[in-house]
C-alpha angles and dihedrals in degrees: 000000000000117000138166104250134187119190097181136028117257147087125343096279092067086076111083134166111249141162113262136169120276111255116256115248121221128206095269097040138098126218111215124197099218121228099169143002135167133247100227137185086256090058090049091050093048093048096047098030086232097154130158117274115286095017099091095098096043091046091052089066089062102029103034134254109242098011137005115289091205110035095191114072127198124111097201141034142188117197151108127296106250099178139346134214121252094261098049116115105160098063140041133189110283097033114134109227146170124212142185110223098179117183091349085076117181101131095119093076138083090249132028133180122220131178112251086230093059132088097293125126143153112293121241110281089216095060139065120231096268093053093042095055090059089070094061119064099028095031101050090043092052091046091049093055097040090047090068096060135049111262114173140143108314096019112138115226130184117199117197108198093022095167097061127094092267094035095055088049092049092051092051096044095046092047091050088054090056097255125148104242127206112190128202115206142118124293093254091062099048095098091048097051092042090054090051091057110278112149094198133017130203118201102219092206093062104029133033107229089200088066090060117128092204122101122222133202091218132020117191116194112197093165107054101239101098104075119170096264091051097044106030091103089061093062122095117222105300091005119156132232116209112196108198087168120034142148125239093269091056093049094048095045097046096091092048093050090047094053096042101042105032089234114117109234109196123189103172137050090220122230121343105257129198088216091063093048091047089051089054092049090051092051091049092052092050092049094248095115124049130203112240120202134188104178138332125228131184117238090252088060094052094126090055089050090054091049089052090052091047090053091057119279129198127218113337130349107204125216111202105213099176140347093217093257126133117303124241110274093236090064097042098089098045090048092051091049091050093050091050090051092046093056097043108180094358104082089161087071093064118109099222 
């Protein structure tokens, strides 16, 4: 299969399209023929090893030390089930699905394997693959953070970095819950975040949101410049700080600040849950969650997609893996062999 591969850390050009082996499929796993993924800020950080201060050593456990441990990036995928393992009961070949891969990566390839027990569910019937994949990385991350605090009608929420993949998802989910949302972004993104549900927008270039006199029930920092000491004064009594981006000091001190101040400081979205992804799909099908695109790139232009992300993207940068058309002839036989191996004694599960 074709995949976007990087064999060393560095600038965008280290990512190149190459032929790689199809992934093996275990009894409890699902093989997805990918149609779309995103090039996220997490992919950029992994590729360049540009991680927050203090997190170089912890990140090396996931990303690798001298060279990438997982040479195919991509934390999310939308596609069609090509084959299932013998123990799989939730999916069948031909199902259209979305999945969060997380630190397993692998979404920037023509095929990807996910465990049936993971965050994988049927994609919205109202969306194509490129729209559907925008729900995954930003949406499930936002849902994971917001699910740890009480957001209800009248809750005041400030979102720093509201124009990113996670930020646009936070704005929409908070607005759906009835919150009053203040968004922090650049002037060029004001119309976008307002259309997504922000009640008020602060242009960070002309006003410092940290100088605000207002107090918020929830502050969500998707940028990494609103640590607890810098933003504590923005929190209402019992208000929570959700640090989507944080350095090592912020991560290690979160528990101490929570206990001493009475303000929950949360630095992780928790495990990726299929329930959260299914909730996003339901919202999308009802029209309560909108896909937000920046630009779309073909797999062959993956380095250009990374350059665009490096330059400062907004919302979701889509990587079109396939349009669902015929495969190249030189990959037909290996793919067929892999599907036969994946299905084992269950040839009726092949998507021929």
